[in-house]
ROTI-75709 format. One record per atom (N, C-alpha, C): atom name; residue in three letters; x, y, z; residue number from 1. Coordinates in steps of 0.1 Angstrom, whole numbers, plus 5000, padded with zeros to 4 digits. Layout:
<pts>
[CA, ALA, [X, Y, Z], NUM]
...
</pts>
This chain:
<pts>
[N, MET, [4193, 5486, 5224], 1]
[CA, MET, [4189, 5479, 5212], 1]
[C, MET, [4180, 5468, 5215], 1]
[N, LYS, [4171, 5464, 5206], 2]
[CA, LYS, [4162, 5453, 5208], 2]
[C, LYS, [4167, 5441, 5200], 2]
[N, CYS, [4166, 5429, 5205], 3]
[CA, CYS, [4170, 5417, 5199], 3]
[C, CYS, [4161, 5415, 5186], 3]
[N, PHE, [4167, 5412, 5175], 4]
[CA, PHE, [4159, 5411, 5163], 4]
[C, PHE, [4150, 5398, 5164], 4]
[N, HIS, [4153, 5389, 5172], 5]
[CA, HIS, [4146, 5376, 5173], 5]
[C, HIS, [4134, 5377, 5182], 5]
[N, CYS, [4136, 5381, 5195], 6]
[CA, CYS, [4126, 5381, 5205], 6]
[C, CYS, [4120, 5395, 5208], 6]
[N, GLY, [4127, 5405, 5204], 7]
[CA, GLY, [4123, 5419, 5206], 7]
[C, GLY, [4126, 5425, 5220], 7]
[N, LYS, [4133, 5417, 5228], 8]
[CA, LYS, [4136, 5421, 5242], 8]
[C, LYS, [4147, 5432, 5241], 8]
[N, ARG, [4146, 5442, 5249], 9]
[CA, ARG, [4156, 5453, 5250], 9]
[C, ARG, [4168, 5448, 5257], 9]
[N, VAL, [4180, 5450, 5250], 10]
[CA, VAL, [4193, 5446, 5255], 10]
[C, VAL, [4202, 5458, 5257], 10]
[N, GLU, [4207, 5459, 5269], 11]
[CA, GLU, [4216, 5471, 5273], 11]
[C, GLU, [4230, 5466, 5273], 11]
[N, PHE, [4239, 5474, 5267], 12]
[CA, PHE, [4254, 5471, 5268], 12]
[C, PHE, [4261, 5484, 5271], 12]
[N, LYS, [4271, 5483, 5280], 13]
[CA, LYS, [4279, 5494, 5284], 13]
[C, LYS, [4291, 5496, 5274], 13]
[N, GLN, [4294, 5486, 5267], 14]
[CA, GLN, [4305, 5486, 5257], 14]
[C, GLN, [4301, 5480, 5244], 14]
[N, ARG, [4310, 5479, 5235], 15]
[CA, ARG, [4307, 5474, 5222], 15]
[C, ARG, [4303, 5459, 5223], 15]
[N, ILE, [4293, 5455, 5214], 16]
[CA, ILE, [4288, 5441, 5214], 16]
[C, ILE, [4299, 5432, 5208], 16]
[N, GLY, [4303, 5422, 5215], 17]
[CA, GLY, [4313, 5413, 5210], 17]
[C, GLY, [4307, 5403, 5200], 17]
[N, PHE, [4316, 5396, 5192], 18]
[CA, PHE, [4312, 5387, 5182], 18]
[C, PHE, [4304, 5375, 5187], 18]
[N, ARG, [4306, 5372, 5200], 19]
[CA, ARG, [4299, 5360, 5205], 19]
[C, ARG, [4288, 5363, 5215], 19]
[N, GLU, [4284, 5376, 5216], 20]
[CA, GLU, [4274, 5380, 5225], 20]
[C, GLU, [4260, 5374, 5221], 20]
[N, VAL, [4252, 5370, 5231], 21]
[CA, VAL, [4239, 5364, 5228], 21]
[C, VAL, [4228, 5372, 5237], 21]
[N, CYS, [4216, 5371, 5232], 22]
[CA, CYS, [4205, 5377, 5239], 22]
[C, CYS, [4202, 5369, 5252], 22]
[N, PRO, [4201, 5376, 5263], 23]
[CA, PRO, [4199, 5369, 5276], 23]
[C, PRO, [4185, 5362, 5276], 23]
[N, GLU, [4176, 5367, 5268], 24]
[CA, GLU, [4162, 5361, 5268], 24]
[C, GLU, [4160, 5349, 5259], 24]
[N, CYS, [4165, 5350, 5246], 25]
[CA, CYS, [4163, 5339, 5237], 25]
[C, CYS, [4175, 5332, 5232], 25]
[N, ASP, [4187, 5336, 5237], 26]
[CA, ASP, [4200, 5330, 5234], 26]
[C, ASP, [4204, 5332, 5219], 26]
[N, SER, [4198, 5341, 5212], 27]
[CA, SER, [4201, 5344, 5198], 27]
[C, SER, [4214, 5353, 5197], 27]
[N, ALA, [4222, 5351, 5187], 28]
[CA, ALA, [4233, 5359, 5185], 28]
[C, ALA, [4229, 5374, 5183], 28]
[N, LEU, [4237, 5383, 5189], 29]
[CA, LEU, [4234, 5397, 5188], 29]
[C, LEU, [4242, 5404, 5178], 29]
[N, HIS, [4254, 5399, 5175], 30]
[CA, HIS, [4263, 5405, 5165], 30]
[C, HIS, [4259, 5400, 5151], 30]
[N, VAL, [4247, 5404, 5146], 31]
[CA, VAL, [4242, 5400, 5134], 31]
[C, VAL, [4237, 5412, 5126], 31]
[N, CYS, [4236, 5411, 5113], 32]
[CA, CYS, [4232, 5422, 5104], 32]
[C, CYS, [4219, 5428, 5108], 32]
[N, LEU, [4209, 5419, 5112], 33]
[CA, LEU, [4196, 5424, 5115], 33]
[C, LEU, [4196, 5433, 5128], 33]
[N, ASN, [4206, 5433, 5136], 34]
[CA, ASN, [4208, 5441, 5148], 34]
[C, ASN, [4217, 5453, 5145], 34]
[N, CYS, [4222, 5455, 5133], 35]
[CA, CYS, [4231, 5465, 5130], 35]
[C, CYS, [4225, 5478, 5124], 35]
[N, ASP, [4230, 5489, 5128], 36]
[CA, ASP, [4225, 5502, 5123], 36]
[C, ASP, [4227, 5504, 5108], 36]
[N, PHE, [4237, 5497, 5102], 37]
[CA, PHE, [4239, 5498, 5088], 37]
[C, PHE, [4230, 5489, 5079], 37]
[N, TYR, [4223, 5480, 5086], 38]
[CA, TYR, [4214, 5471, 5078], 38]
[C, TYR, [4203, 5479, 5072], 38]
[N, ASP, [4201, 5477, 5059], 39]
[CA, ASP, [4190, 5483, 5051], 39]
[C, ASP, [4187, 5475, 5039], 39]
[N, PRO, [4175, 5469, 5038], 40]
[CA, PRO, [4172, 5460, 5027], 40]
[C, PRO, [4172, 5467, 5014], 40]
[N, ALA, [4171, 5480, 5013], 41]
[CA, ALA, [4171, 5488, 5001], 41]
[C, ALA, [4185, 5490, 4994], 41]
[N, PHE, [4195, 5487, 5002], 42]
[CA, PHE, [4209, 5489, 4997], 42]
[C, PHE, [4215, 5476, 4991], 42]
[N, ASN, [4226, 5478, 4983], 43]
[CA, ASN, [4233, 5467, 4978], 43]
[C, ASN, [4238, 5458, 4989], 43]
[N, ASN, [4236, 5445, 4989], 44]
[CA, ASN, [4240, 5436, 4999], 44]
[C, ASN, [4233, 5439, 5012], 44]
[N, GLN, [4223, 5447, 5012], 45]
[CA, GLN, [4214, 5451, 5024], 45]
[C, GLN, [4223, 5457, 5035], 45]
[N, CYS, [4233, 5465, 5030], 46]
[CA, CYS, [4241, 5472, 5040], 46]
[C, CYS, [4245, 5486, 5035], 46]
[N, ARG, [4244, 5496, 5044], 47]
[CA, ARG, [4247, 5510, 5040], 47]
[C, ARG, [4262, 5513, 5041], 47]
[N, GLU, [4270, 5503, 5046], 48]
[CA, GLU, [4284, 5505, 5047], 48]
[C, GLU, [4291, 5499, 5035], 48]
[N, PRO, [4296, 5508, 5026], 49]
[CA, PRO, [4301, 5503, 5013], 49]
[C, PRO, [4314, 5494, 5014], 49]
[N, GLN, [4321, 5495, 5025], 50]
[CA, GLN, [4334, 5488, 5027], 50]
[C, GLN, [4331, 5474, 5033], 50]
[N, ALA, [4320, 5472, 5038], 51]
[CA, ALA, [4317, 5459, 5045], 51]
[C, ALA, [4316, 5447, 5035], 51]
[N, GLU, [4322, 5436, 5040], 52]
[CA, GLU, [4321, 5424, 5031], 52]
[C, GLU, [4307, 5419, 5031], 52]
[N, ARG, [4303, 5412, 5021], 53]
[CA, ARG, [4290, 5406, 5019], 53]
[C, ARG, [4287, 5395, 5030], 53]
[N, VAL, [4276, 5396, 5036], 54]
[CA, VAL, [4272, 5386, 5046], 54]
[C, VAL, [4259, 5380, 5041], 54]
[N, VAL, [4259, 5367, 5038], 55]
[CA, VAL, [4247, 5360, 5032], 55]
[C, VAL, [4236, 5358, 5043], 55]
[N, ASP, [4239, 5353, 5054], 56]
[CA, ASP, [4229, 5350, 5064], 56]
[C, ASP, [4228, 5362, 5074], 56]
[N, LYS, [4219, 5370, 5072], 57]
[CA, LYS, [4217, 5383, 5080], 57]
[C, LYS, [4213, 5380, 5094], 57]
[N, ASP, [4208, 5368, 5097], 58]
[CA, ASP, [4204, 5365, 5111], 58]
[C, ASP, [4213, 5357, 5119], 58]
[N, ARG, [4225, 5354, 5113], 59]
[CA, ARG, [4235, 5346, 5120], 59]
[C, ARG, [4247, 5355, 5124], 59]
[N, ALA, [4254, 5350, 5134], 60]
[CA, ALA, [4266, 5358, 5139], 60]
[C, ALA, [4276, 5359, 5128], 60]
[N, ASN, [4283, 5371, 5128], 61]
[CA, ASN, [4293, 5373, 5118], 61]
[C, ASN, [4304, 5381, 5125], 61]
[N, PHE, [4315, 5383, 5117], 62]
[CA, PHE, [4327, 5390, 5122], 62]
[C, PHE, [4329, 5404, 5116], 62]
[N, CYS, [4318, 5410, 5112], 63]
[CA, CYS, [4319, 5423, 5105], 63]
[C, CYS, [4325, 5434, 5115], 63]
[N, GLU, [4335, 5440, 5111], 64]
[CA, GLU, [4341, 5451, 5119], 64]
[C, GLU, [4334, 5464, 5119], 64]
[N, PHE, [4324, 5465, 5110], 65]
[CA, PHE, [4317, 5478, 5109], 65]
[C, PHE, [4304, 5478, 5118], 65]
[N, PHE, [4301, 5467, 5125], 66]
[CA, PHE, [4289, 5465, 5132], 66]
[C, PHE, [4287, 5476, 5142], 66]
[N, VAL, [4275, 5482, 5142], 67]
[CA, VAL, [4271, 5492, 5152], 67]
[C, VAL, [4257, 5488, 5156], 67]
[N, ALA, [4255, 5487, 5169], 68]
[CA, ALA, [4242, 5482, 5175], 68]
[C, ALA, [4231, 5492, 5170], 68]
[N, ARG, [4220, 5486, 5165], 69]
[CA, ARG, [4209, 5494, 5160], 69]
[C, ARG, [4203, 5503, 5171], 69]
[N, SER, [4203, 5516, 5168], 70]
[CA, SER, [4198, 5525, 5178], 70]
[C, SER, [4183, 5527, 5177], 70]
[N, LYS, [4177, 5525, 5165], 71]
[CA, LYS, [4163, 5527, 5163], 71]
[C, LYS, [4157, 5513, 5163], 71]
[N, THR, [4145, 5512, 5168], 72]
[CA, THR, [4138, 5499, 5169], 72]
[C, THR, [4129, 5496, 5158], 72]
[N, GLU, [4125, 5506, 5150], 73]
[CA, GLU, [4115, 5504, 5139], 73]
[C, GLU, [4123, 5498, 5127], 73]
[N, PRO, [4116, 5491, 5119], 74]
[CA, PRO, [4123, 5485, 5107], 74]
[C, PRO, [4127, 5497, 5097], 74]
[N, ARG, [4137, 5495, 5089], 75]
[CA, ARG, [4142, 5505, 5080], 75]
[C, ARG, [4132, 5507, 5069], 75]
[N, SER, [4126, 5497, 5063], 76]
[CA, SER, [4117, 5498, 5052], 76]
[C, SER, [4103, 5498, 5058], 76]
[N, PRO, [4095, 5509, 5056], 77]
[CA, PRO, [4082, 5509, 5061], 77]
[C, PRO, [4072, 5499, 5054], 77]
[N, ALA, [4063, 5494, 5061], 78]
[CA, ALA, [4054, 5484, 5056], 78]
[C, ALA, [4044, 5492, 5046], 78]
[N, LEU, [4040, 5484, 5036], 79]
[CA, LEU, [4031, 5490, 5026], 79]
[C, LEU, [4017, 5492, 5032], 79]
[N, PRO, [4010, 5503, 5029], 80]
[CA, PRO, [3996, 5505, 5034], 80]
[C, PRO, [3988, 5494, 5028], 80]
[N, GLY, [3977, 5490, 5035], 81]
[CA, GLY, [3968, 5479, 5031], 81]
[C, GLY, [3963, 5480, 5017], 81]
[N, ASP, [3959, 5492, 5012], 82]
[CA, ASP, [3953, 5493, 4999], 82]
[C, ASP, [3964, 5490, 4988], 82]
[N, VAL, [3976, 5495, 4991], 83]
[CA, VAL, [3987, 5493, 4981], 83]
[C, VAL, [3990, 5478, 4981], 83]
[N, ARG, [3991, 5472, 4992], 84]
[CA, ARG, [3994, 5457, 4993], 84]
[C, ARG, [3983, 5449, 4986], 84]
[N, ALA, [3971, 5453, 4988], 85]
[CA, ALA, [3960, 5446, 4981], 85]
[C, ALA, [3961, 5447, 4966], 85]
[N, LYS, [3964, 5459, 4961], 86]
[CA, LYS, [3966, 5461, 4946], 86]
[C, LYS, [3977, 5453, 4941], 86]
[N, LEU, [3988, 5452, 4948], 87]
[CA, LEU, [4000, 5444, 4944], 87]
[C, LEU, [3997, 5429, 4944], 87]
[N, GLU, [3990, 5425, 4954], 88]
[CA, GLU, [3986, 5411, 4955], 88]
[C, GLU, [3977, 5407, 4943], 88]
[N, ALA, [3967, 5416, 4940], 89]
[CA, ALA, [3958, 5414, 4929], 89]
[C, ALA, [3965, 5413, 4916], 89]
[N, LEU, [3975, 5422, 4914], 90]
[CA, LEU, [3983, 5422, 4902], 90]
[C, LEU, [3991, 5410, 4900], 90]
[N, PHE, [3997, 5404, 4910], 91]
[CA, PHE, [4006, 5393, 4909], 91]
[C, PHE, [3999, 5380, 4913], 91]
[N, LYS, [3986, 5380, 4914], 92]
[CA, LYS, [3979, 5368, 4919], 92]
[C, LYS, [3980, 5357, 4908], 92]
[N, LYS, [3982, 5344, 4913], 93]
[CA, LYS, [3983, 5333, 4904], 93]
[C, LYS, [3969, 5330, 4899], 93]
[N, ARG, [3968, 5326, 4886], 94]
[CA, ARG, [3955, 5323, 4880], 94]
[C, ARG, [3953, 5309, 4879], 94]
</pts>
């Protein structure tokens, strides 16, 4: 998995503990942003329906459903440039 904060690849032979930190930037690793269930498009930004709500997605938590993110790309794809420009023009302050 890659650390959400610095992007460094982190290898673990067993489950990531609640207090594990990235060896490069010392950020917590047991966070929603490093979890395979994290998805901004879902309710509470989590695909696990039984998980309790976590407000700070970048802070360590005690979620029992945590699974280290296997894919490194973000869940929600970025908007293409022309679509982003149209949206910015639509919502531009006058």
